[in-house]
Each structure stands twice: as C-alpha cells, then as structure tokens.
C-alpha positions in Angstrom: 0.1 0.4 0.1 2.7 2.3 0.7 4.1 1.7 -2.5 1.8 2.1 -4.4 1.4 5.1 -2.2 4.7 6.5 -3.1 4.5 5.4 -6.5 1.5 8.3 -7.3 3.1 10.6 -5.3 6.3 10.0 -7.5 4.0 10.6 -10.6 2.1 13.8 -9.3 5.5 15.4 -8.5 6.7 14.3 -12.8 3.5 15.2 -14.4 3.6 19.0 -12.1 7.2 19.3 -13.1 6.5 18.7 -16.8 4.0 21.0 -17.0 5.6 23.7 -15.2 7.6 24.8 -18.2 4.0 24.8 -20.3 2.8 27.4 -17.3 5.8 29.6 -17.7 5.3 30.2 -21.0 1.6 31.1 -20.5 2.3 35.1 -19.4 -0.1 38.3 -20.2 2.1 38.6 -23.2 1.7 34.9 -24.5 5.1 33.1 -25.5 8.0 35.4 -25.7 10.1 33.5 -28.3 9.1 33.5 -31.9 10.3 30.4 -33.9 11.1 30.6 -38.0 8.7 27.8 -39.6 11.1 29.0 -42.8 13.8 31.0 -44.1 13.0 34.5 -42.5 15.1 36.2 -45.5 17.4 36.4 -48.3 21.3 37.4 -47.7 24.0 38.1 -50.2 27.9 38.0 -48.6 30.1 39.6 -51.3 34.3 39.3 -51.0 37.0 38.8 -53.5 40.0 37.7 -52.9 42.1 40.1 -55.2 41.8 42.5 -52.3 45.4 43.5 -50.1 45.7 40.1 -47.8 44.7 41.6 -44.7 40.8 42.7 -46.3 40.8 38.7 -47.4 41.9 38.2 -43.4 38.8 40.1 -42.7 36.2 38.5 -45.4 37.3 34.9 -44.9 37.2 35.1 -40.9 33.5 37.5 -42.0 32.1 34.5 -44.0 32.5 32.1 -41.4 30.9 34.9 -38.6 27.4 35.1 -41.0 27.9 31.5 -41.3 27.4 30.5 -37.9 24.5 33.2 -37.7 22.9 30.6 -40.1 22.9 27.8 -37.9 19.8 26.4 -37.8 18.9 27.6 -41.1 17.2 30.2 -40.0 17.5 32.7 -43.6 19.2 31.9 -47.2 22.8 32.9 -47.1 24.1 33.3 -50.6 28.4 34.3 -50.8 30.0 34.8 -54.2 33.4 36.7 -55.1 31.7 37.7 -58.4 29.6 39.8 -58.7 28.8 39.5 -62.4 27.0 37.1 -62.0 24.0 39.7 -60.2 22.7 42.0 -62.3 19.0 43.6 -60.9 16.8 40.9 -61.7 18.7 38.6 -59.3 20.1 41.2 -56.7 16.2 42.2 -56.1 15.3 39.2 -54.6 18.0 40.1 -51.4 17.1 41.8 -48.4 20.3 42.6 -48.1 23.8 42.7 -49.5 26.7 42.3 -47.3 30.2 43.9 -48.8 33.4 42.7 -46.6 36.5 43.6 -48.4 35.0 45.3 -52.2 33.1 46.6 -54.7 31.6 46.3 -57.8 33.6 47.6 -60.6 32.6 47.1 -63.7 29.7 50.0 -65.1 27.4 47.0 -65.9 27.5 46.0 -62.0 27.4 49.3 -60.0 24.4 50.0 -62.3 23.0 47.0 -60.6 23.8 47.9 -57.6 22.5 51.4 -57.7 19.2 50.2 -59.1 18.7 47.7 -56.0 20.0 50.3 -53.5 17.2 53.4 -55.3 14.5 50.3 -55.3 15.1 49.4 -51.4 17.6 47.4 -51.1 19.5 46.6 -47.8 23.6 47.5 -47.8 25.5 46.6 -45.0 29.5 47.4 -46.3 32.6 47.2 -44.2 36.4 49.1 -44.4 37.1 48.8 -48.3 33.5 48.5 -49.0 33.5 52.3 -49.1 36.9 53.6 -50.3 36.8 56.0 -52.7 39.0 58.9 -53.7 39.8 60.2 -57.3 40.2 57.5 -59.6 37.2 55.3 -58.3 35.1 57.2 -60.9 32.0 55.9 -59.0 30.1 59.7 -58.4 27.3 57.9 -57.2 28.9 56.1 -54.6 30.0 59.1 -52.9 26.7 60.4 -52.7 25.5 56.5 -51.5 27.5 57.2 -48.2 26.8 60.9 -47.4 29.6 62.9 -49.7 32.6 61.7 -47.4 35.5 61.0 -49.7 38.7 59.0 -48.1 40.6 61.6 -46.5 43.8 59.8 -44.7 44.7 57.3 -42.4 46.9 55.6 -39.5 49.2 53.1 -39.7 49.9 50.3 -38.6 46.8 49.3 -37.8 45.6 49.8 -34.1 42.5 49.4 -30.9 40.8 52.4 -30.6 38.5 53.6 -28.1 35.3 54.7 -29.3 32.1 56.4 -28.1 28.5 55.6 -29.0 26.3 59.0 -31.2 23.1 58.0 -30.4 22.3 55.3 -27.5 18.4 55.5 -28.5 19.3 53.8 -31.5 18.0 50.0 -32.2 22.1 49.3 -33.6 23.9 50.9 -30.4 20.9 51.1 -28.0 22.9 47.6 -25.9 25.9 48.2 -26.3 28.1 50.7 -23.5 28.7 54.2 -23.9 32.0 53.9 -25.1 34.4 50.4 -25.5 37.3 49.6 -27.4 37.2 48.2 -30.1 40.4 45.6 -31.6 42.6 46.9 -33.9 42.0 48.3 -37.5 43.5 50.7 -40.0 41.0 53.8 -39.5 39.6 55.9 -42.4 38.9 59.7 -42.0 36.8 61.3 -44.4 36.8 64.7 -46.3 34.5 66.1 -45.7 32.4 64.6 -42.7 29.9 62.7 -43.5 28.2 64.1 -40.3 28.0 67.3 -42.1 25.3 65.8 -44.6 21.1 66.6 -43.2 21.0 62.9 -44.6 23.5 60.9 -42.5 23.0 59.6 -38.8 25.9 58.5 -37.2 26.2 56.0 -34.9 29.6 55.8 -33.5 33.0 57.8 -33.6 36.4 57.3 -32.4 37.1 59.0 -29.6 39.4 62.6 -29.8 40.9 60.6 -26.3 43.3 58.5 -29.0 44.8 61.4 -30.6 47.9 61.4 -31.8 46.7 58.1 -33.9 49.1 56.2 -35.7 52.8 54.7 -35.5 54.1 55.2 -38.9 51.2 57.3 -40.5 49.4 59.2 -37.7 46.3 61.5 -36.8 46.3 64.2 -35.2 42.5 65.9 -35.1 39.2 65.8 -37.0 35.8 64.6 -36.8 36.0 60.5 -36.9 32.9 58.7 -37.5 33.1 55.0 -38.2 29.6 53.6 -38.0 27.0 55.5 -40.1 24.0 55.2 -42.3 22.5 57.8 -44.5 19.0 57.7 -44.1 17.8 58.1 -47.5 19.0 54.3 -48.5 18.6 51.1 -46.0 21.8 50.4 -45.3 24.7 50.4 -42.8 28.4 51.4 -42.7 31.1 50.3 -40.3 34.8 51.1 -41.1 36.0 47.8 -39.2 37.6 45.3 -41.9 41.2 44.8 -41.5 43.2 42.0 -41.1 42.0 38.3 -38.8 41.3 40.6 -35.6 38.2 42.3 -36.1 36.0 39.3 -34.4 38.0 38.4 -31.2 35.4 40.8 -29.4 32.3 40.3 -28.3 31.1 44.1 -28.0 32.5 44.6 -31.4 30.2 41.4 -32.6 27.2 42.6 -31.2 27.6 45.4 -33.2 27.9 44.1 -36.5 24.6 41.7 -35.0 22.8 44.6 -34.7 23.3 46.3 -38.1 22.8 43.4 -39.8 19.5 42.4 -37.7 18.7 46.4 -38.6 18.7 46.9 -41.7 16.7 43.5 -42.1 13.7 45.0 -40.1 14.1 48.0 -42.5 12.6 46.1 -45.3 9.7 48.2 -46.7 8.2 44.4 -47.4 8.1 44.4 -43.3 10.6 43.6 -40.8 11.3 39.1 -41.2 11.7 39.1 -37.9 8.2 39.6 -36.4 7.2 37.0 -38.5 
C-alpha cells in the first residue's frame, strides 16, 4: 500500500514538473519566443580574393561569422566572389547585400547595385567597401555614403576607444557608451559624413585617441566610423582590416545589431516579426 502511494506521489511530481514550463510560457503578453517556420530572408555576401591580404583575411573570417549566424537555417545565405553574376533582376531577390572587402567595379555591376539600392535594397558595408578617391570614378557611391571621400588613415592598425553618438538607435541601444574595439586601419573622411543632414552617425573614434598611429599619425578631426545615410536602407562600418576583428564580443554584437537593423527596415516588413 505504501509502495503504491509512493509511486502515485512520484507521478504527481513528475506531471507537475512537466507542466511547469508550459505554465511559465503562458504570460500575460503571450509566448516570448518567435520560432521561424521557414527561412526569414535572403542575404548575399560578397567579397573578392584579389584585395589586400589583410582585407581577404577579414573577409574569410566574416564569411564564417555569417555562416554561424545561420546555424539552424534561419535565412538563405549565398556567398559570392563574382558580383557580375548578379544583375538587378537577380539582386532584387535579396533583402540585404553585405560587402566585405570591395564593391562593384564594372559599369554594368554598378548600375545593377544602384538600381537595387534606389528601389529599397539593403546594404551592409565594411571598411574598404566604401573606399573612394579620385580614381574610383563613381559619383553615385560618394553621395550614397553621404558625400565623404577618403582623406587619410592611421598606420599600423591599432585598437581605439569609440563612443556611441546615438544610444537610442536599435544598433547601439545595448552597447556601452564607450568601449575599445579591436585593431583596424581607420579611415577618416572629408568632408565628414556628419555634415550631411541625411547621415546619422552612430559610432565615432574618441578624440582621446589622438595622436592616432605610429608610422602614419592622425592628430585631429571628426572621426565617424559607423553611420547610415537615411535616404537608403544601409549601414557602413569602418572595421574590416586583418584577422582580429571577430575577437571582441562587443564588436560582434555591433555587427549583429547592424545586420539585423537593415533587415528590420525592409519595406516588405520586418522579417523578425513574422
């Protein structure tokens, strides 16, 4: 008899234990998780193996980073080293294009990308994907970036203290107000993108870093490194030189936030709410 009571009590506790998670899930706001029933979006990652070796090193690690974001097949991830294979009709199938160490070079490639962005495409660019000077011969890229042209850089690559310009933006809201980012070669732009009313600067190199550099030294100047041109669904991040860029959790969180934000602003709707 006692043995049967013990078994009965054990069954009650087991049932109660199995029921607890279900009970916890039934909050007044509903179930907290949103599990994808199918891939949420399509992303295209582009890089070139013909870039400077430090940029290729970054790109290979970045490819692995984005593959890790796709554990569980949360989205369709395509990776290419040949942008010529993506005319506008094919490019428009993607909710975001990520450029790691380069940009379209031929006139045909550039026109396809321009059409993609002018029609609501999404772009996340790193480091040299925004490099432009007198030899680039792509005026659209300059206005797309907010009017800034490459001005100067520090050397060698080094870590810097950065400050958040807008702590309320979705990209920066969960980041410290200032933090140290891994070593990189930092580009300063002229004029500063901050001078463009359509540009919102999200992260800047702190003046505390001046003089910045050992061989090539930057002594002063406004130094935004992450910004968006609000006329487009885009984000630019100046990080992207060398094999140290994915060594810091805060910077990786910044990258994830930026990727997610571009996607969330899609005119077709936020894929993370589906």
